[in-house]
C-alpha positions as CSV (number, residue, x, y, z in Angstrom):
1,M,22.5,-48.5,-141.1
2,R,20.3,-45.5,-140.4
3,P,21.4,-43.7,-137.2
4,I,18.9,-43.1,-134.4
5,Q,17.6,-39.5,-134.9
6,V,17.2,-37.3,-131.9
7,A,15.7,-33.8,-131.5
8,I,16.3,-31.7,-128.4
9,A,14.0,-29.0,-126.9
10,D,15.2,-27.0,-123.9
11,D,15.3,-23.3,-123.3
12,S,18.8,-23.5,-121.7
13,Y,21.6,-23.2,-124.2
14,V,23.9,-24.9,-121.8
15,I,21.6,-27.9,-121.3
16,R,21.1,-28.2,-125.1
17,T,24.8,-28.2,-125.6
18,V,25.4,-30.9,-123.0
19,L,22.7,-33.1,-124.6
20,E,24.1,-32.5,-128.1
21,M,27.6,-33.6,-126.9
22,I,26.2,-36.8,-125.4
23,I,24.2,-37.7,-128.5
24,R,26.9,-36.7,-131.0
25,S,29.5,-38.8,-129.1
26,Q,27.7,-41.9,-130.3
27,T,28.3,-43.3,-133.8
28,D,24.8,-44.7,-134.0
29,M,23.0,-41.5,-133.1
30,V,22.6,-38.1,-134.7
31,V,21.0,-34.8,-133.5
32,V,18.6,-33.6,-136.2
33,A,17.3,-30.5,-134.3
34,S,18.1,-28.5,-131.2
35,V,15.6,-25.9,-130.3
36,E,14.6,-23.7,-127.3
37,N,10.8,-24.0,-127.1
38,G,7.9,-26.3,-127.8
39,E,6.6,-24.5,-130.8
40,L,10.0,-25.0,-132.6
41,A,10.0,-28.6,-131.3
42,L,6.7,-29.3,-133.0
43,K,8.0,-27.9,-136.3
44,A,11.1,-30.1,-135.9
45,V,9.1,-33.2,-135.3
46,E,6.9,-32.5,-138.3
47,D,9.9,-31.7,-140.6
48,K,12.5,-34.2,-139.4
49,Q,10.3,-37.0,-138.0
50,P,12.9,-37.9,-135.4
51,D,12.9,-41.2,-133.5
52,F,13.2,-39.3,-130.2
53,L,12.4,-35.9,-128.8
54,L,14.2,-34.9,-125.5
55,L,11.7,-32.5,-124.1
56,D,12.0,-30.0,-121.3
57,I,8.8,-29.1,-119.5
58,E,9.3,-25.4,-118.5
59,M,10.0,-23.4,-121.7
60,P,8.9,-20.0,-123.1
61,V,6.4,-19.6,-126.0
62,M,5.1,-23.2,-125.6
63,D,5.9,-25.4,-122.6
64,G,6.4,-29.2,-122.7
65,I,2.9,-30.2,-121.6
66,T,1.3,-28.1,-124.4
67,T,3.8,-29.6,-126.8
68,L,2.8,-33.1,-125.8
69,K,-0.9,-32.4,-126.3
70,H,-0.2,-31.2,-129.8
71,L,2.0,-34.2,-130.6
72,F,-0.9,-36.5,-129.4
73,K,-3.2,-34.7,-131.9
74,L,-0.7,-35.2,-134.6
75,R,-0.4,-38.9,-133.8
76,S,3.3,-38.5,-133.9
77,K,5.4,-41.7,-133.8
78,T,8.3,-39.8,-132.2
79,K,9.0,-41.2,-128.7
80,V,9.2,-38.4,-126.1
81,I,11.6,-38.5,-123.2
82,V,10.7,-35.9,-120.7
83,L,13.6,-34.1,-119.0
84,S,12.7,-33.5,-115.4
85,T,14.2,-32.3,-112.2
86,L,13.6,-35.3,-109.9
87,T,12.0,-33.4,-107.0
88,A,8.7,-33.5,-105.3
89,K,7.9,-30.1,-106.8
90,H,8.2,-31.4,-110.3
91,A,6.6,-34.8,-109.7
92,P,3.0,-33.8,-110.6
93,V,3.9,-32.3,-114.0
94,T,6.2,-35.2,-114.8
95,I,3.5,-37.7,-114.0
96,H,1.0,-35.6,-116.1
97,A,3.4,-35.7,-119.0
98,L,3.6,-39.5,-118.9
99,S,-0.2,-39.6,-118.8
100,L,-0.3,-37.4,-122.0
101,G,1.9,-39.9,-123.9
102,A,5.5,-39.2,-123.0
103,T,7.4,-42.5,-123.3
104,A,9.7,-42.0,-120.4
105,Y,11.4,-39.4,-118.2
106,L,15.0,-38.8,-117.2
107,Q,16.8,-36.5,-114.8
108,K,18.0,-33.5,-116.8
109,P,21.6,-32.4,-116.4
110,T,22.2,-29.3,-114.4
111,T,24.3,-26.3,-115.4
112,Q,26.3,-26.9,-112.2
113,G,26.7,-30.6,-112.7
114,N,30.1,-32.1,-112.2
115,K,31.8,-34.5,-114.7
116,R,30.7,-37.6,-112.8
117,S,27.0,-36.6,-112.6
118,I,27.0,-35.8,-116.3
119,E,28.6,-39.1,-117.1
120,E,25.9,-40.9,-115.1
121,I,23.1,-39.1,-116.8
122,S,24.8,-39.7,-120.2
123,A,24.9,-43.5,-119.6
124,K,21.3,-43.6,-118.5
125,L,20.1,-41.5,-121.4
126,L,22.0,-43.6,-124.0
127,D,20.8,-46.8,-122.5
128,L,17.2,-45.6,-122.4
129,I,17.3,-44.5,-126.0
130,R,18.7,-47.7,-127.3
131,S,16.3,-49.8,-125.2
132,L,13.3,-47.8,-126.4
133,Y,14.5,-47.8,-130.0
134,G,14.6,-51.6,-130.1
135,S,11.3,-52.1,-128.4
136,P,8.8,-53.4,-128.8
137,H,8.5,-54.3,-132.5
138,H,12.1,-55.1,-133.2
139,I,12.2,-57.9,-130.6
140,E,11.5,-61.2,-132.1
141,E,13.8,-63.6,-130.1
142,V,11.0,-65.1,-128.0
143,E,7.6,-65.9,-129.5
144,N,5.4,-64.4,-126.8
145,T,2.1,-66.1,-126.9
146,A,0.6,-68.0,-124.0
147,E,0.2,-71.1,-126.1
148,N,4.0,-71.6,-126.1
149,F,4.0,-72.1,-122.3
150,P,2.4,-75.4,-121.4
151,Q,1.1,-75.3,-117.9
152,T,1.3,-78.0,-115.2
153,H,-1.3,-76.8,-112.9
154,S,-3.9,-79.2,-111.5
155,N,-7.6,-78.8,-112.2
156,E,-8.2,-77.1,-108.8
157,V,-9.9,-73.7,-108.9
158,Y,-7.1,-71.1,-108.7
159,K,-7.9,-68.1,-106.5
160,P,-5.0,-65.9,-105.4
161,E,-4.8,-64.3,-101.9
162,I,-2.4,-61.6,-103.0
163,V,-1.5,-59.9,-106.3
164,V,2.1,-58.6,-106.7
165,V,3.1,-56.4,-109.6
166,G,6.4,-55.2,-111.0
167,S,6.9,-52.4,-113.6
168,S,9.5,-50.0,-114.8
169,T,9.8,-48.0,-118.0
170,G,6.3,-47.4,-119.4
171,G,4.9,-48.6,-116.1
172,P,2.8,-45.6,-114.9
173,N,0.5,-45.8,-118.0
174,A,0.5,-49.6,-118.0
175,L,-0.5,-49.6,-114.3
176,S,-3.3,-47.2,-115.0
177,V,-4.8,-49.4,-117.7
178,F,-4.3,-52.5,-115.6
179,L,-6.0,-51.1,-112.4
180,K,-9.0,-49.7,-114.3
181,D,-10.1,-53.3,-115.1
182,I,-9.5,-54.8,-111.7
183,V,-12.6,-55.9,-109.8
184,K,-13.9,-53.5,-107.2
185,P,-13.8,-53.8,-104.3
186,L,-10.5,-55.6,-104.3
187,P,-11.0,-58.9,-102.5
188,V,-7.2,-59.2,-101.8
189,P,-4.3,-56.9,-101.2
190,L,-2.5,-55.8,-104.4
191,V,1.1,-54.6,-104.1
192,I,3.1,-52.7,-106.8
193,I,6.8,-52.0,-107.2
194,Q,7.4,-49.3,-109.8
195,H,10.9,-48.1,-110.5
196,M,10.6,-44.4,-109.8
197,P,12.3,-41.8,-107.6
198,E,11.0,-41.6,-104.0
199,S,9.7,-38.0,-104.6
200,F,7.5,-39.2,-107.5
201,I,5.8,-42.2,-105.9
202,P,3.1,-40.3,-103.9
203,Q,2.0,-38.4,-107.0
204,L,1.8,-41.6,-108.9
205,A,-0.3,-43.2,-106.2
206,K,-2.6,-40.2,-106.3
207,R,-3.0,-40.4,-110.1
208,L,-3.6,-44.2,-110.1
209,S,-6.3,-43.8,-107.4
210,I,-8.1,-41.2,-109.5
211,D,-7.8,-43.2,-112.7
212,S,-8.8,-46.6,-111.3
213,D,-11.2,-45.7,-108.4
214,I,-9.1,-47.9,-106.2
215,D,-7.5,-46.7,-102.9
216,V,-3.8,-46.7,-103.8
217,Q,-1.6,-46.1,-100.8
218,V,2.2,-45.7,-100.5
219,V,3.7,-48.4,-98.3
220,E,4.9,-47.3,-94.9
221,Q,7.0,-49.3,-92.4
222,N,4.9,-51.9,-90.4
223,M,1.7,-51.0,-92.4
224,V,-0.7,-54.0,-92.2
225,L,-2.0,-55.4,-95.5
226,Q,-5.7,-55.1,-96.0
227,K,-8.2,-56.2,-98.6
228,G,-9.6,-53.5,-100.9
229,I,-6.3,-51.6,-101.1
230,A,-3.6,-51.4,-103.7
231,Y,-0.2,-50.5,-102.3
232,I,2.8,-49.1,-104.1
233,G,6.3,-49.4,-102.6
234,P,8.2,-46.2,-101.9
235,G,11.3,-45.3,-104.0
236,E,14.9,-46.0,-103.1
237,I,14.1,-48.8,-100.6
238,H,13.0,-52.5,-100.9
239,T,9.5,-53.6,-99.9
240,E,9.0,-57.0,-98.2
241,I,6.1,-58.7,-96.6
242,K,6.3,-60.4,-93.2
243,V,3.8,-61.9,-90.8
244,T,3.3,-61.5,-87.1
245,E,2.8,-64.4,-84.6
246,S,-0.9,-63.6,-84.6
247,G,-1.0,-64.1,-88.4
248,K,-1.2,-60.5,-89.6
249,Y,0.7,-59.6,-92.7
250,Y,2.7,-56.4,-92.7
251,F,5.2,-54.5,-94.7
252,D,8.9,-54.3,-93.9
253,L,10.9,-51.6,-95.7
254,V,14.5,-52.8,-96.1
255,D,17.4,-50.5,-96.9
256,G,19.5,-53.2,-98.6
257,P,21.7,-53.0,-101.6
258,P,20.3,-52.7,-105.1
259,E,19.3,-56.0,-106.9
260,V,20.0,-56.2,-110.6
261,F,20.9,-52.5,-110.4
262,C,17.4,-51.6,-109.0
263,K,16.3,-50.1,-105.8
264,P,13.5,-50.6,-105.2
265,S,13.6,-54.1,-106.8
266,V,10.6,-56.2,-107.6
267,N,12.4,-59.3,-106.4
268,P,12.2,-58.9,-102.6
269,L,8.4,-58.3,-102.8
270,F,7.8,-61.3,-105.0
271,R,10.1,-63.6,-103.0
272,T,8.6,-62.7,-99.6
273,A,5.0,-62.9,-101.0
274,A,5.7,-66.3,-102.4
275,R,7.1,-67.7,-99.2
276,L,4.1,-66.5,-97.2
277,F,1.2,-67.0,-99.6
278,R,2.8,-69.9,-101.6
279,K,0.5,-71.1,-104.4
280,K,-2.0,-68.3,-103.7
281,T,0.5,-65.7,-105.0
282,L,-0.3,-64.2,-108.4
283,G,2.6,-62.2,-109.9
284,V,2.3,-59.7,-112.8
285,I,5.3,-58.4,-114.7
286,L,4.7,-55.3,-116.8
287,T,6.8,-53.3,-119.2
288,G,10.3,-52.3,-118.2
289,M,14.0,-52.4,-118.9
290,G,16.3,-55.1,-117.6
291,E,15.3,-58.3,-115.8
292,D,14.1,-57.2,-112.4
293,G,11.4,-59.5,-111.2
294,L,12.9,-62.6,-112.8
295,D,14.3,-64.1,-109.6
296,G,11.1,-63.1,-107.7
297,S,9.1,-64.9,-110.4
298,R,11.2,-68.0,-110.0
299,H,10.2,-68.1,-106.4
300,V,6.5,-67.5,-107.2
301,K,6.6,-70.5,-109.5
302,K,8.7,-72.6,-107.0
303,Y,5.9,-72.3,-104.4
304,G,3.1,-73.1,-107.0
305,G,1.9,-69.5,-107.7
306,R,1.3,-68.1,-111.2
307,I,2.8,-65.4,-113.3
308,I,1.2,-63.1,-116.0
309,A,3.6,-61.2,-118.3
310,Q,2.8,-58.2,-120.5
311,D,3.4,-58.9,-124.2
312,S,6.0,-57.2,-126.4
313,K,3.5,-55.3,-128.6
314,T,2.0,-53.3,-125.8
315,S,5.2,-52.9,-123.7
316,V,7.2,-49.7,-124.0
317,V,10.3,-51.8,-123.3
318,W,9.9,-55.6,-123.4
319,G,12.8,-56.3,-121.0
320,M,11.4,-57.5,-117.6
321,P,8.5,-59.4,-119.2
322,K,10.8,-60.9,-121.8
323,A,13.2,-62.3,-119.1
324,V,10.3,-64.1,-117.5
325,V,8.9,-65.4,-120.8
326,A,12.3,-66.6,-121.9
327,E,12.6,-68.9,-118.8
328,N,9.1,-70.3,-119.4
329,L,7.8,-68.8,-116.1
330,A,4.8,-67.0,-117.6
331,D,1.5,-68.8,-117.3
332,E,0.0,-66.2,-119.6
333,V,1.5,-63.5,-121.9
334,L,-1.1,-60.8,-122.6
335,P,-1.6,-57.3,-124.0
336,I,-1.9,-54.8,-121.2
337,E,-5.6,-54.3,-122.1
338,L,-6.4,-57.8,-121.0
339,I,-4.3,-58.3,-117.9
340,G,-6.6,-56.5,-115.5
341,S,-9.7,-58.4,-116.6
342,T,-7.7,-61.7,-116.5
343,V,-6.6,-61.0,-112.9
344,S,-10.2,-60.1,-112.0
345,Q,-11.4,-63.5,-113.4
346,F,-9.1,-65.2,-110.9
347,L,-10.2,-63.0,-108.0
348,K,-13.9,-63.5,-108.7
349,R,-13.7,-67.3,-108.5
350,K,-15.2,-69.1,-105.5
351,N,-13.1,-71.5,-103.5
């Protein structure tokens, strides 16, 4: 079986060496190129056609952003994982890299990293590579067409009062496509959980606002939900919805343990929305690794709400949507290009 071929581009010899050691420690992976700038990375991609390029952003001769622009013009099939320092300072350029076609991002190892931190980064990198390598076109276990999920809804007109969305790997670009097609002004609150570091979320909200022409705000404690606004939960804390005695819905940020290894997790948002809005809850599960959102989707269905899942062909990783589809929880399984317009059709309906 052909090993997964990986190229590395980073101007730090130490970082390249660490990454080479991680990849070469695996029997199913091989390093086909290790270079110090974007110009050499482009040549490596053209010559070797690797499955993955681990790409630093700040490099001499040609930086990572310029490299991505050239790769886009080449229509390269190589998947790019951007190596980033997960700080607010580097958030804008990382989000920009994702918008230019980078498949995912990962915290880069540091030259002062201890053994434990390197082991953690190694595990995340290897898991990410394997998940991306097997997705989406190698996944055939579940036939993901809406026709395979017979619905039991009555003939009543379905119009949601809230839309809740969960996404992970590949989510920033999927969210951008999704929100562009959402009806404006938004007639209901729309709430998003995206797996992403806390320092990156404000920059993502800013980018989504520009791309979609929707006011996208980062959730704050006790913030009251309003129509016309899309909210995105902050990183490293769970977002729940609660209601006051006077009937106002507000956000409660809960510093609880991770769920299915995720914090924030999609599940607390979906569960609390379902309990409050019941059958008027519309859940959307977009691209992502793992099965976060599965338990939340069970609750949405339990209370009579509906679930839309992204299909495998347009998902960067068909993990979260696949988990929902495998349990027959999805009312519709759609390409990302159709999800926004489908949600809008529900929102435009008259009661």
